[in-house]
Every structure is written in structure tokens, then in C-alpha cells.
N, C-alpha and C positions, 0 to 999 in steps of 0.2 A: 693687389695694389696696396702699398703701405699707406697708412693714414697718419701723417704728421700733424702737429698742432697748427691748424690753419688759423689765420688771423685776418681781421679787417685791415686793409691797407688804406691809408688816407686818400680821400678823393681829391683830385686836382680840380679846383674850381673852374667852371666854364667861364671863358672870358665874357665880360659884360656885353660886348657888342655881338655875341653869338647866342645869348640866352633866349632870345625871342625869334631865332631863325625859323622860318616856316617854308623855305624854298622846296624842300622835299615832300612836305605834307605829313611827316611823321608826328608833328606837333599835335595833330588832330587825333592821335592814338591815345592821348592822355598820359603818356610816359614822359618823365622829365629828361632833360639833356644830361648826359654823363660824359664829360670831356676825357677823363682818364682816372687812373688810380695808381698808387705807388709813389716812387720817387720821380718827380717831374724832371729832375736833372740826371736821371739814370743813363748809363751807357748802352743799355739794352732796351729797345722798344718792342713790346709784345703786342701784336695786332690780332684782334678777334673780329668777328663779324658785327656784333652789336652787344650792348650791355644786356645782361640777364636780369633776373629778379634781384633786387638789391634790398628790398624791404618786405617784411611780411604784411599780411592784411591789416595789421595794427600800426604799420609804419615803423616798426623796429628793424634796424639794420641786421642783416645776417649774411653768412658766407654761403653762397650757392655752390652747388656741386662742381660747376665749371671752374670757379676760382679755387676751390679746395683741391681739385685734381691738378690744376696749374701750379699751385703753390707746392704741393707734394713733390711734383717732378722737379721743380726749380731747386728746392732745398736738397732733394736727394742727389741732384747733379752738382751740388756744391755752390750754388748761387745764393746770394743773400737778397733780402727784400729791397735793400737800397740799390741793388744792381738793376732793378727792373721797373719799368713804367709800362702799364697796360692801357691800351686805348683801342678804339673801335673804328671800323669803316663807317657804320651808322652810329651816330651819337645818341640816338634814342632807341629804346626797345620797341620794335613793332609789336602791336597787340592784335592786329587784324590784317587782312589781305592788303597788299600794296604793290605798286609797280616796281619790282625788285631792281631790275637793271637800271632804269631811269633814276631811281632813288639813290642807288650806289654811286652813280656818276655824279649826281648833284652833291652828295655828301663827301666825295673825295677831296674837295677843296679844303675841308676842315683838316683832314689828315695831312695834306700838303702844307698847310699852315703850321701844324705841329712839327712836321719833319724839318721845315726851315728854321723853326725856333729852337728845336731840341738837338738837332744834328747827332742822332744816336750813332754809336760805333757799330751796332748790330741791330738787325730787325729779325724777329721771329714771327712768322705768319702761321697762325693756327687755324686750320680748316680750309676747305676749298673756297669758300666765299672770300675770306681774307686773301688767299693766294691769288685767286682770279682778279680781284680788285687791285691788289698791289702790283702784280705782274702785268696787269692790263691785258690778260689773255683769257678769254672765256673757256678755252679748252684746258687750261692749266689745272693739274690735279696733284694733291698731296702725294698719293701713292707713287707717282712717277718722279716727283721732284725732291722728295725727302731723302735724307742721307748725304746731301751734298751742300757745299757752300756756293751760293749764287751771288752774282753782282747784278742787282736790280736797281736801275736808276741811280747808280753810284753808291748804293748801300750794300754792305755785306749782309746777305739774307739767308736764313735757314727756314725750312718748311717742316711743319709737324702736323699730326692729326689734331683735330679740335678736341679739347678736353671732354666735351659732352659725348663725342663718339667713343672716346676711351672709356668713359664710365659705362656706356651702353654695351661696349664690346671689350671686356677686360683683356682679351687676347692681343689688343693693340698697345697695352701698357708697355711692354718691352721696347717696341719701336718708338713710342712717345718718349720714354726715358732715354733711349739711345740718342734721339735728336737733341734733347735738352743737354745731355752730356757732351755732345759734339759742340753745341753752342758754348758751354762752359769751358771746354778745352780751347776753342778758338779765342774766347774772351780772355782767358788767363794767359795766353801766349802774347797778348798785346799790352 
């Protein structure tokens, strides 16, 4: 896996009316709400399951392995930071056990709000949780859906492995990069 110079992308501020959202219960986990990062007006929306670690124990921002792997693939595929907006099914990082399916269903209204406001040209779902949540099919899996362009709820959607899975299993890197390149090719045709 190549290692490009990863950088911190600007965080999209959480809307004031959502900062204190407690519907799903993740506010009790002690993690802060992260609405998204990158270009809020980007034509490509990248969907992950939840935010990862964003600050070290001293509160200093850092680039986690997930974001580094994501950025490496995006840049190698010829996409620029301004082409991408990264957001999450869950807007808070779970730090302990929680009711996964119920929490995802509750949190999807935040994603719907973002989609209606941003109207991205493409959506890239990374990992089974993002795929199952966005496709609204519990049996949906990356390994069977990747490599194709899908129309999901009116959005041109591409599926790829989660960057963390790629870091843990480097043999997935060629497939991960292939899907990013497919996204880039479709994006550059429009």
C-alpha cells in the first residue's frame, strides 16, 4: 500500500440544532458529534460507519489509519480533496456496547438531512455497515456489490471495502483501489 502525504481535512461543523441530539444514546459514550469532513459542497459523498479516533489522549488532532488509507486511495485514483466529503451513518464514535441496528435506524435521519442538503453526484459506501445502512438491506455485503455502479435511492453509488479492513488485510488494497478508480472514472465522465 503506498503512503501519500495524508492531511487533516477541515471538519464540517455540526448544525447547532443537532449538537445536543441524544435520540440514539451515543451521547452517553462521551464522544463528540462529528458531522463530516472535507469539502461540504463536494460532488462525491463518502459514507463510513462512524467517526474514528480524531484526537490523541492530549486532545491533539491526528490522522487515523482509516482516513490515511482513504486519502491514499482517493489521491492515487486521481481525485482531489475538494472532490470529497466524508460523513458517517453514526455521527458519534461508539466507545462501548450499544444497540447497533436500532441506533443506526435512529441516526439515518441525519444522513438523510445531509443528502437532501448536499445532493451529491456520487456516493461511495465504505464497509458493510455503511452499505447495509444506505442500501437498507441487512444482507447487503461489499464483496458481492463492489465493482459495479448502483442506483440507490436515486444516487449513483459505488461500494468498496472499509479502509480499516484494507489496513488489516493488505491483499484487499488492489480491490479497494480498483473501486476508487472506478468512482474516479465515472466522476470524470460527468
